[in-house]
KOLMILO-853649 format. One record per residue: residue in one letter; z, y, x of N, C-alpha, C in turn. Coordinates in steps of 0.02 Angstrom, whole numbers, padded with zeros to 5 digits, always signed. Layout:
BEGIN
AZYXZYXZYX/...
***
This chain:
BEGIN
X+00484-00958-01194+00454-00917-01143+00468-00844-01160/X+00492-00807-01111+00509-00737-01121+00448-00692-01120/X+00462-00628-01126+00408-00578-01127+00366-00581-01064/X+00399-00583-01006+00361-00584-00944+00321-00648-00936/X+00349-00703-00959+00313-00766-00957+00250-00765-00999/X+00255-00734-01058+00196-00728-01102+00143-00682-01070/X+00166-00629-01038+00119-00583-01004+00083-00619-00947/X+00120-00657-00909+00090-00694-00853+00041-00746-00880/X+00060-00779-00933+00015-00830-00963-00049-00797-00989/X-00042-00739-01020-00100-00703-01046-00146-00681-00989/X-00117-00656-00934-00157-00635-00877-00191-00696-00845/X-00156-00752-00841-00185-00813-00814-00244-00836-00856/X-00237-00832-00922-00292-00852-00967-00353-00807-00956/X-00341-00742-00947-00397-00695-00934-00431-00713-00869/X-00392-00729-00818-00420-00749-00753-00462-00811-00760/X-00439-00859-00798-00477-00921-00808-00542-00908-00847/X-00539-00864-00896-00600-00847-00933-00651-00812-00888/X-00626-00769-00843-00671-00736-00796-00699-00787-00746/X-00659-00834-00724-00683-00887-00680-00736-00930-00715/X-00725-00943-00779-00776-00981-00817-00842-00943-00817/X-00839-00877-00827-00899-00836-00827-00934-00839-00759/X-00896-00829-00705-00925-00829-00638-00947-00899-00618/X-00918-00950-00647-00937-01019-00633-01007-01037-00658/X-01036-00994-00699-01104-01006-00724-01157-00988-00673/X-01137-00959-00617-01185-00934-00567-01230-00989-00543/X-01292-00972-00532-01342-01019-00508-01321-01048-00441/X-01285-01011-00400-01264-01036-00334-01213-01091-00341/X-01179-01095-00397-01129-01148-00408-01159-01208-00445/X-01201-01194-00494-01227-01247-00537-01295-01272-00515/X-01331-01233-00474-01399-01248-00452-01448-01248-00510/X-01427-01219-00566-01469-01212-00625-01463-01139-00648/X-01519-01107-00661-01516-01039-00686-01481-01039-00753/X-01427-00999-00759-01389-01000-00821-01428-00970-00879/X-01417-00997-00937-01448-00972-00998-01414-00906-01016/X-01454-00857-01037-01426-00791-01054-01375-00796-01110/X-01385-00841-01157-01337-00849-01211-01270-00876-01186/X-01271-00920-01136-01209-00946-01107-01171-00890-01071/X-01207-00848-01036-01176-00791-01002-01145-00744-01054/X-01183-00729-01106-01158-00684-01158-01097-00712-01192/X-01097-00777-01206-01040-00808-01240-00978-00806-01196/X-00986-00822-01131-00928-00821-01086-00902-00750-01077/X-00947-00702-01073-00926-00632-01067-00889-00610-01130/X-00914-00630-01188-00882-00613-01251-00812-00644-01255/X-00804-00707-01235-00738-00739-01236-00688-00700-01193/X-00711-00679-01133-00667-00641-01089-00648-00575-01121/X-00698-00537-01144-00685-00471-01173-00644-00475-01237/X-00655-00527-01278-00616-00536-01339-00542-00550-01322/X-00531-00590-01271-00462-00605-01249-00428-00540-01227/X-00463-00500-01188-00435-00436-01165-00421-00391-01225/X-00467-00387-01272-00457-00345-01331-00397-00368-01372/X-00387-00433-01376-00329-00459-01413-00263-00444-01378/X-00266-00430-01313-00206-00417-01274-00210-00349-01239/X-00237-00300-01274-00249-00234-01244-00184-00197-01227/X-00128-00224-01247-00064-00193-01230-00046-00203-01157/X-00083-00246-01122-00073-00256-01051-00123-00213-01011/X-00099-00159-00982-00146-00113-00948-00186-00145-00892/X-00158-00195-00859-00193-00228-00804-00255-00264-00829/X-00250-00294-00888-00309-00328-00917-00362-00279-00937/X-00341-00222-00965-00389-00171-00985-00425-00144-00923/X-00388-00133-00870-00418-00109-00807-00467-00161-00780/X-00449-00224-00782-00494-00278-00760-00558-00278-00801/X-00552-00274-00867-00611-00274-00910-00655-00213-00897/X-00624-00156-00885-00663-00095-00870-00701-00104-00804/X-00669-00135-00755-00702-00147-00691-00760-00196-00699/X-00750-00249-00738-00804-00297-00750-00863-00261-00785/X-00848-00219-00834-00901-00183-00868-00937-00134-00822/X-00899-00101-00779-00929-00053-00732-00977-00088-00684/X-00961-00149-00664-01001-00186-00616-01044-00239-00649/X-01053-00236-00715-01086-00289-00750-01157-00302-00725/X-01195-00251-00711-01264-00261-00687-01265-00305-00624/X-01221-00290-00577-01217-00329-00515-01192-00400-00528/X-01143-00406-00573-01117-00472-00590-01171-00515-00622/X-01208-00485-00668-01261-00522-00702-01316-00543-00653/X-01332-00499-00606-01381-00517-00555-01356-00575-00513/X-01292-00573-00494-01264-00629-00456-01268-00693-00496/X-01251-00691-00560-01253-00752-00601-01323-00782-00602/X-01373-00739-00608-01442-00762-00615-01473-00783-00548/X-01454-00750-00493-01487-00762-00429-01442-00795-00377/X-01377-00787-00383-01331-00812-00332-01328-00769-00271/X-01361-00711-00272-01363-00667-00214-01308-00614-00220/X-01270-00605-00166-01218-00554-00165-01227-00512-00102/X-01187-00459-00099-01187-00418-00038-01123-00431+00002/X-01095-00490-00006-01031-00507+00027-01036-00502+00103/X-01091-00524+00132-01098-00521+00205-01097-00450+00230/X-01134-00405+00197-01134-00335+00220-01066-00303+00208/X-01032-00320+00154-00965-00293+00142-00917-00317+00196/X-00923-00380+00215-00881-00407+00268-00893-00372+00334/X-00957-00359+00350-00973-00322+00411-00946-00251+00409/X-00952-00218+00351-00924-00150+00345-00849-00150+00357/X-00814-00201+00330-00742-00206+00340-00726-00214+00415/X-00764-00257+00449-00752-00267+00521-00765-00204+00561/X-00818-00168+00543-00834-00105+00579-00779-00054+00569/X-00754-00048+00508-00699+00000+00495-00636-00020+00532/X-00622-00085+00535-00564-00109+00571-00571-00094+00646/X-00630-00104+00673-00642-00090+00743-00634-00015+00757/X-00657+00027+00711-00649+00099+00720-00575+00119+00720/X-00536+00088+00677-00464+00103+00676-00432+00079+00741/X-00450+00020+00764-00422-00006+00826-00440+00037+00886/X-00499+00068+00884-00522+00110+00940-00498+00181+00933/X-00463+00197+00879-00441+00265+00865-00499+00314+00865/X-00554+00292+00836-00615+00333+00833-00660+00317+00892/X-00722+00337+00887-00770+00324+00940-00787+00390+00975/X-00799+00385+01041-00815+00446+01079-00888+00467+01070/X-00932+00418+01061-01002+00436+01051-01036+00381+01011/X-01096+00396+00987-01131+00349+00943-01151+00284+00978/X-01169+00288+01041-01187+00228+01078-01128+00180+01082/X-01069+00208+01097-01009+00167+01100-00993+00137+01031/X-01002+00177+00979-00989+00153+00911-01036+00095+00894/X-01099+00103+00909-01148+00051+00895-01133-00013+00933/X-01115-00007+00997-01100-00065+01038-01038-00102+01013/X-00985-00065+01000-00923-00098+00977-00932-00127+00907/X-00970-00094+00865-00983-00120+00797-01023-00184+00801/X-01072-00184+00844-01114-00245+00851-01073-00303+00880/X-01032-00288+00928-00989-00341+00957-00941-00368+00904/X-00915-00325+00862-00866-00346+00811-00898-00388+00757/X-00963-00380+00745-00994-00413+00688-01039-00471+00707/X-01043-00488+00771-01084-00546+00790-01044-00609+00779/X-01077-00664+00767-01044-00728+00753-00997-00748+00809/X-01019-00741+00870-00979-00763+00927-00913-00725+00929/X-00915-00660+00917-00854-00620+00918-00806-00642+00864/X-00833-00658+00805-00789-00679+00749-00757-00746+00764/X-00794-00792+00795-00765-00858+00811-00710-00850+00862/X-00720-00807+00912-00670-00798+00963-00608-00765+00935/X-00618-00718+00889-00562-00683+00858-00521-00727+00811/X-00555-00775+00778-00524-00818+00729-00542-00891+00742/X-00515-00921+00795-00533-00992+00808-00503-01037+00754/X-00541-01090+00739-00517-01137+00687-00494-01200+00718/
***
C-alpha cells in the first residue's frame, strides 16, 4: 500500500472510531451510555488522531470534535439534537436565494413557512 493508501486507511480508521463514539448515543442503544464508555471511546479517537497528527485533516476533525464536545456529549446522553431546526434554517436560506431576497417581512415569513411545512417538503421531494 502506497502513501496515499495509508493516509486513506488512517482517515477511515479515524472515521470508524468517531462512529463508534457516536454509536453510544442513547437514541441508538436505548440505554443511557456510561460516562466511562464515552470517555474511553473519545480517548481512542483522540489517541488515533495524535498518533497520526501529520494528517492535517485529522487534526482539524479532532479540533472540531473538541470545539463541539459539550453538544456531542449532550447528544450522547439524551439523544436530542437540533437537526430539525438546522434543516429548517437551510430550507429558509435556500428559499431566500431562490426568491433573490424578500420584499417585505410578511412575504419572508409566508415563503419561509411554506418552505418548511411537511406538505411542501413532500411535494418538493416525492419518494
